[in-house]
N, C-alpha and C positions, 0 to 999 in steps of 0.2 A: 747166302753169304758165309755160312758156316764152313762149307767146303773150301771156299776161296781163302778164308783166313787160315784154316787148318793146313792147307796144302800150298800156301803162298810160296812162290819161288821154286816149287818142286818139279814143275813141268810134267806132272803125273798124267799119263795117257788115259787111265781109267776115269779120272775126274773129268778130263776133257770130253770123253764120250758121253758121260752123264749130262754135263752142262750143255754141250753142243746140241744134244737132243732137245733140250728145253728151248734153245734159241730157234731151232728148225721148226718147231710146232707153230703153225700159223695162228692158232686161237689162244695162245698164251697171253695173259694180261701184261700190259706194259710194265707194271711194277715188278713182275717176275723176270721179264726179259732184261730190264735195266739192271737189276741186282745180279742176274746171271752173267751179264757182260762184265760187270766189275769183278765178279768172282773169277771169271776166265782170265781177265787182265792180271789179277793177283797171282793166280797159279802160274801163268806164263809170263810174268813180269820180265821185261828186258830180253825176251827170247826172239822177237820178231817172227813169231809163228804165223805163217801165211794162212794156214787153214783156219785158225782161230780168228785172225783179222778178217778174212773173207766172210766167215759166218756172222760176225758182228756187223759188217757192212751190209750183208743181205738182210739182217734183222732190221737195220735202219731203213733200208730201201722198201721193205715190205710194210712199213707202218704208214698209216694215213696222216694227212696233214694235221688233223686234230690231235692225233697221238704225239706227233713231233712237236706240237705247241706245248705239250705238258712238260713241266720242269723235270720230271723223271727221265725224259728222253735224253737229257744231257749226260746221263750216266753211261749211255752206249759209247759216245766218243771218248769218254773218260776211260772206259775199259780198253778201248782201242789204243789210247795213248799209253796206258800202262804196258802194253805189249812192246812198245818201242822206247820205253824209258831208258835213257842213256845211250840210245842207238840212233842218233839223229841222221847219220849217213844212210841208214837202211830204210828210212821212212818215205822216200821219194814217191814210189808207186802208190802207196796208200794215201799219201797227201794229195796226189793228183785225183784220185777217186773222190776224196772228200770235197774237192772243189766243185763237184757236180751237184752237191746238195745246196738247196736254196738257203741263203743267209738268214731268212726269216724263220727257218726251222731250227 
């Protein structure tokens, strides 16, 4: 979270590399993945960055149903939403992907 707050709105590529590596790790605990997604959302707020959006979506898709039932899993879509803050017209493709997730998750 510290990197997300420190670099909020900066779209810093070095921070992106560090945080995206955390999301890509398959064995990273959900709490770490959740706060990493929020941090990425903060750093790239309103940027519609497709690479970051895709990595957050992949992190969601890689989680088990029990992980997605955890309240912390709600932070992943929140991080995704931050990417598109104020850019409603640009969110269509990502919104279509989000429809594939089960409503119970």
